[in-house]
C-alpha positions in Angstrom: -44.2 77.5 48.2 -43.9 81.1 49.6 -40.4 81.8 50.9 -40.7 85.6 51.3 -38.6 86.7 54.3 -40.4 88.8 56.9 -38.7 92.0 58.2 -38.3 90.5 61.7 -36.2 87.7 60.1 -33.9 90.2 58.5 -33.4 91.6 62.0 -32.6 88.1 63.3 -30.0 87.7 60.5 -28.3 90.8 61.7 -28.2 89.4 65.3 -27.2 85.9 64.2 -24.3 87.3 62.2 -22.6 88.1 65.5 -22.8 84.5 66.4 -21.1 83.3 63.2 -24.2 82.6 61.1 -23.9 84.1 57.7 -26.8 85.3 55.6 -26.2 82.4 53.2 -26.4 80.0 56.2 -29.6 81.6 57.3 -31.3 81.2 53.9 -30.2 77.6 53.8 -31.9 77.0 57.2 -35.0 78.8 56.1 -35.2 76.9 52.9 -34.7 73.5 54.6 -37.4 74.4 57.2 -39.7 75.5 54.5 -39.2 72.4 52.5 -39.6 70.2 55.6 -42.9 71.9 56.3 -44.0 71.8 52.6 -43.2 68.1 52.4 -44.8 67.0 55.7 -47.3 64.3 54.9 -50.9 65.0 56.1 -53.9 62.8 55.6 -55.6 63.7 52.4 -59.0 63.0 51.1 -58.3 59.3 51.4 -57.6 58.2 55.0 -57.0 54.6 53.8 -56.5 52.6 50.7 -57.5 49.2 49.4 -55.3 48.0 46.5 -56.9 45.1 44.7 -54.2 43.5 42.6 -55.1 41.0 39.8 -51.8 39.2 39.1 -50.9 37.9 35.7 -52.2 40.7 33.5 -56.0 40.9 33.1 -57.3 41.4 29.6 -58.8 44.9 29.3 -60.9 43.7 26.3 -62.5 41.1 28.6 -63.0 43.4 31.5 -63.3 47.2 31.5 -62.7 48.1 27.9 -64.6 45.7 25.5 -64.6 46.4 21.8 -68.0 45.1 20.6 -67.7 46.6 17.1 -64.1 45.4 16.4 -63.5 42.5 14.1 -63.9 39.1 15.9 -60.1 38.4 16.2 -59.8 41.7 18.2 -63.2 41.6 19.9 -62.7 38.1 21.3 -65.3 35.6 22.5 -66.9 37.7 25.2 -70.0 39.9 24.9 -70.6 43.2 26.8 -73.2 44.8 29.0 -74.5 48.3 29.4 -73.5 50.2 32.6 -75.0 52.9 34.7 -73.0 55.4 32.6 -74.8 56.1 29.2 -72.8 54.6 26.3 -70.3 52.9 28.5 -70.0 49.0 28.4 -68.2 46.5 30.4 -67.5 42.8 29.9 -70.6 40.6 30.1 -69.1 39.0 33.2 -69.1 42.4 35.1 -72.8 42.7 35.4 -72.8 43.8 39.1 -69.9 46.2 38.6 -71.7 47.7 35.6 -74.5 48.7 38.0 -72.1 50.7 40.2 -70.2 52.3 37.4 -71.6 55.7 38.5 -69.5 55.3 41.7 -66.1 54.5 40.2 -63.6 55.9 37.6 -62.2 53.6 34.9 -58.9 54.7 33.3 -58.8 53.0 29.9 -55.5 54.5 28.8 -52.9 53.2 31.3 -49.6 52.6 29.5 -46.0 51.6 30.2 -43.2 49.7 28.4 -42.6 46.6 30.6 -44.0 43.3 29.1 -42.4 40.9 31.6 -44.4 40.0 34.7 -41.9 40.9 37.3 -41.0 44.3 35.7 -44.6 45.2 35.1 -45.5 44.2 38.7 -42.6 46.4 40.0 -44.1 49.3 38.1 -47.6 49.0 39.6 -46.5 48.4 43.2 -43.8 51.1 43.4 -44.5 53.7 40.7 -41.0 53.1 39.3 -39.4 51.2 36.4 -37.2 48.5 37.8 -33.5 49.4 38.4 -30.6 47.0 38.9 -29.1 49.5 41.3 -31.9 49.8 43.9 -35.1 48.2 45.1 -37.9 50.8 45.5 -40.5 50.6 48.3 -44.1 49.7 47.6 -46.9 52.2 48.0 -48.0 50.4 51.2 -44.6 50.7 52.7 -44.4 54.4 51.9 -47.8 55.0 53.5 -46.5 53.1 56.6 -43.3 55.2 56.7 -45.2 58.5 56.4 -48.1 58.0 58.7 -47.4 55.1 61.0 -50.0 53.0 62.8 -53.5 54.0 63.9 -55.6 52.4 66.6 -52.9 49.9 67.5 -53.2 48.3 64.1 -50.5 47.7 61.5 -50.5 50.5 59.0 -50.0 48.1 56.1 -51.7 44.7 55.8 -51.5 42.1 52.9 -54.4 39.6 52.3 -53.7 36.8 52.5 -49.9 37.2 52.2 -47.4 39.6 50.7 -47.9 38.8 47.1 -44.4 39.5 45.8 -41.1 41.1 46.7 -42.2 44.4 45.2 -45.0 44.7 47.7 -42.3 45.1 50.4 -40.0 47.7 51.8 -37.4 48.2 49.2 -34.7 50.5 50.4 -36.7 51.6 53.5 -36.4 49.9 56.8 -37.9 46.4 57.2 -39.9 47.8 60.1 -42.3 49.2 57.5 -43.0 45.8 56.0 -46.6 44.6 55.7 -48.4 42.4 58.2 -49.4 39.3 56.3 -52.4 37.3 57.5 -50.9 33.9 56.7 -54.4 32.5 55.9 -57.3 33.1 53.5 -60.3 34.7 55.1 -62.5 32.6 52.8 -61.4 29.5 54.8 -64.0 28.2 57.3 -61.1 27.7 59.8 -59.7 31.2 59.2 -57.6 32.7 62.0 -54.9 35.3 61.8 -51.6 33.9 63.0 -49.9 35.3 66.1 -53.0 37.3 67.3 -53.8 35.1 70.2 -51.8 34.4 73.4 -50.2 30.9 73.5 -52.0 28.3 75.5 -51.3 28.6 79.2 -50.2 32.2 78.9 -52.5 34.7 80.7 -52.3 38.5 80.7 -50.1 38.6 83.8 -47.6 36.2 82.3 -47.8 37.9 79.0 -46.9 41.3 80.5 -44.0 39.7 82.5 -42.6 38.2 79.3 -42.8 41.6 77.7 -40.7 43.1 80.4 -38.1 40.5 80.1 -37.9 40.8 76.4 -37.6 44.6 76.7 -34.6 44.1 79.0 -32.9 41.7 76.5 -33.7 44.0 73.6 -32.2 47.0 75.5 -29.0 45.0 76.1 -28.5 44.1 72.4 -29.5 47.5 71.2 -26.7 49.0 73.3 -24.2 46.7 71.7 -25.2 46.9 68.1 -27.2 49.3 65.9 -28.7 47.8 62.7 -31.9 47.9 60.7 -32.6 44.3 61.6 -32.6 45.0 65.3 -34.7 48.1 64.9 -37.1 46.2 62.7 -37.5 43.3 65.1 -38.1 45.7 67.9 -40.8 47.5 65.8 -42.4 44.2 65.0 -42.6 43.2 68.6 -44.0 46.6 69.6 -46.7 46.3 66.9 -47.5 42.7 67.8 -47.9 43.5 71.5 -50.1 46.4 70.7 -52.4 44.2 68.6 -52.4 41.3 71.1 -53.1 43.5 74.0 -55.8 45.5 72.3 -59.2 43.8 72.0 -60.3 46.3 69.4 -57.3 45.7 67.3 -57.8 41.9 67.4 -61.5 42.3 66.7 -60.7 44.1 63.4 -59.5 40.8 61.9 -62.6 38.9 63.1 -64.5 38.5 59.9 -66.9 36.0 61.6 -68.4 39.1 63.3 -69.8 40.3 60.0 -73.5 39.4 59.4 -74.1 36.3 57.3 -76.3 38.4 54.9 -73.4 40.7 54.3 -70.9 37.9 53.8 -73.2 36.4 51.3 -73.5 39.7 49.5 -69.7 39.8 49.0 -69.7 36.1 48.2 -68.3 33.1 50.2 -65.2 32.8 48.0 -61.8 34.2 48.0 -62.6 37.4 46.2 -65.6 38.1 48.4 -64.1 37.4 51.9 -60.8 39.1 51.1 -62.6 42.3 50.0 -64.9 42.1 53.0 -62.0 41.8 55.4 -60.2 44.7 53.7 -63.2 46.8 54.3 -63.3 45.7 58.0 -59.6 46.6 58.4 -59.8 50.1 56.9 -62.9 50.8 58.9 -61.0 49.9 62.1 -57.9 52.0 61.1 -55.6 50.2 58.9 -54.1 52.7 56.4 -53.2 50.5 53.5 -54.5 47.0 52.5 -53.2 45.1 49.5 -55.2 42.1 48.4 -54.8 39.7 45.5 -57.3 37.6 43.7 -57.1 35.2 40.8 -54.5 34.4 38.1 -55.1 36.3 34.9 -52.2 35.2 32.7 -54.5 33.7 30.1 -52.3 32.8 27.1 -54.6 29.9 26.4 -58.4 29.6 26.3 -59.2 33.0 27.7 -63.0 32.5 27.5 -63.3 29.7 30.1 -60.6 31.4 32.2 -62.7 34.6 32.4 -65.9 32.7 33.0 -64.2 30.8 35.9 -62.7 33.8 37.7 -64.5 37.0 36.7 -67.9 36.5 38.3 -66.5 36.2 41.8 -64.5 39.4 41.3 -67.6 41.1 39.9 -69.7 40.2 42.9 -67.1 41.1 45.5 -66.0 44.4 44.0 -69.5 45.7 43.5 -70.4 44.7 47.0 -67.3 46.4 48.4 -68.1 49.7 46.6 -71.7 49.6 47.7 -70.8 48.6 51.3 -68.2 51.4 51.6 -70.7 53.9 50.3 -73.5 52.8 52.6 -71.2 53.2 55.6 -70.0 56.7 54.5 -66.5 55.3 54.0 -66.1 55.6 50.2 -65.2 59.3 50.2 -62.4 58.6 52.7 -61.2 55.2 51.3 -59.4 55.1 48.1 -59.9 51.8 46.1 -57.6 50.8 43.2 -57.9 47.8 40.9 -54.9 47.1 38.8 -52.8 44.4 37.0 -49.2 44.5 35.8 -50.3 45.0 32.1 -53.1 44.1 29.7 -53.3 41.5 26.9 -52.6 41.6 23.1 -55.1 43.2 20.7 -55.6 39.9 18.8 -56.7 36.6 20.0 -53.7 34.2 19.5 -53.6 30.7 18.0 -54.3 29.2 21.4 -57.6 31.1 21.9 -55.9 33.4 24.4 -54.1 36.7 24.6 -50.4 37.5 25.3 -48.7 40.3 27.3 -49.4 43.8 26.3 -48.3 46.9 28.3 -49.0 49.6 25.7 -52.5 50.1 26.9 -54.7 48.6 29.6 -57.3 49.5 32.1 -57.2 50.4 35.9 -60.0 51.4 38.2 -60.0 54.0 40.9 -62.9 54.8 43.3 -63.5 56.9 46.4 -61.0 58.8 48.4 -61.2 62.0 46.4 -61.6 60.4 43.0 -64.5 61.4 40.6 -67.5 59.2 40.5 -69.0 57.9 37.3 -66.0 58.9 35.0 -64.1 57.2 32.2 -60.6 58.6 31.9 -58.9 58.3 28.5 -59.5 55.7 25.9 -57.8 53.1 23.8 -58.1 53.0 20.0 -60.6 50.8 18.1 -58.5 47.6 18.5 -57.4 48.3 22.1 -53.8 48.3 21.1 -52.7 51.9 21.9 -54.0 54.9 23.9 -56.3 57.0 21.8 -56.7 59.9 24.3 -55.0 61.0 27.5 -52.4 58.3 28.0 -51.9 57.6 31.8 -48.3 56.9 32.9 -47.4 54.8 35.9 -45.7 57.8 37.6 -48.8 60.0 37.1 -51.1 57.2 38.3 -48.9 56.8 41.5 -48.6 60.5 42.1 -52.3 61.0 41.9 -52.8 58.2 44.4 -50.3 59.7 46.8 -51.9 63.1 46.4 -55.2 61.7 47.5 -53.5 60.0 50.5 -51.9 63.3 51.5 -48.3 62.5 50.5 -46.3 64.7 48.3 -44.9 62.3 45.7 -41.7 64.3 44.9 -40.7 64.3 48.6 -37.2 62.7 48.9 -36.7 59.7 51.2 -33.2 58.5 52.2 -31.9 55.4 50.6 -28.7 53.6 51.9 -25.6 55.8 51.7 -27.7 58.9 52.5 -28.9 59.0 48.9 -32.1 61.1 48.5 -34.7 59.5 46.2 -38.1 60.9 45.3 -41.1 58.8 46.3 -42.2 59.0 42.7 -40.0 60.6 40.0 -41.4 62.8 37.2 -45.1 62.2 38.0 -47.8 64.7 38.1 -51.3 64.8 39.7 -53.9 64.1 37.1 -56.5 66.6 38.3 -59.0 65.4 35.9 -59.4 62.3 38.0 -60.1 64.3 41.2 -63.6 65.0 42.5 
């Protein structure tokens, strides 16, 4: 940051001194203004983000980092397939994703120290280790806070619902909470709650009710100031904007997608959730979090993977292809993550247990390299071999792509400044 003081500013200091402003005061103002300008969030290479979360801890050995030459007790029961990248192999149940490996980046050296589900989940949603003193905001909430809404759409949406408390607002105002669909888009009767006017209420009556509500809100706001009131007011404003905007309502209408495309994604939870996510970011939603499956496979990992992985494989490959066809991949950051990986050895129940020391995450689009493998695990997938990737570095790189300076300080209760991410750095090797 360049803070050199021009000659005219020195002249201003001399003038301001007569008004009681000291040179030290002036430099403090200059510094604060420079910092504010420096930390202003601006849209980066990624205009939107889709965060695909696989809860439970997906096994890296049975997904993006198979070890075909390791002993059987490490290798596990799954085979592997060649990908579009020479010498790189994925799980045998990621056949479609293997074909689009030249469009994504796989990080095989993700590492942290939290082996409990809740603590690992907190890491991956916030970029912070859990603290008993404060609840940190999720990445989606930070994006909503920094950029606000676009095209009358909520800035942060969860499909089908907010998956856990760590996907919420933390110490930030609840007005930045995600909009949850309340239903699964894979359902034949899928509708988004609260997007239609109640029966018997036309546009005129709707507008009249809004005016009455505004009057009531103004009365209470004059009597009491609180986050709860501001949040409710914000929710009403966003809800009215969506209900009154045909384009905003249409963004959630997955039935408008061609049958052929819906079939390409797959008529299952993974497929329809990812298709709706693409539809939402295309319409203007800034951050979409979606969840799929349950990957906590302590027992019988082989049938568990066979049951859940093919649908993910079909949907994820379709999402990347679809975004690329539409010219949206370069402006949409896609991340696939879980709270941790699984143990190097198959256990006595034919499964794998919790293992945060090394696991895999995927990034694509939005300023990320295409066709790249970042880092590696060792021969038994038990430790990072090269270029360990920390949670703060992963989160900082994501924020960088979104145009957010990760060490910007936000204000927690008690006027306590807290960095969006602490001690993280942008991993430039991941950037296109």
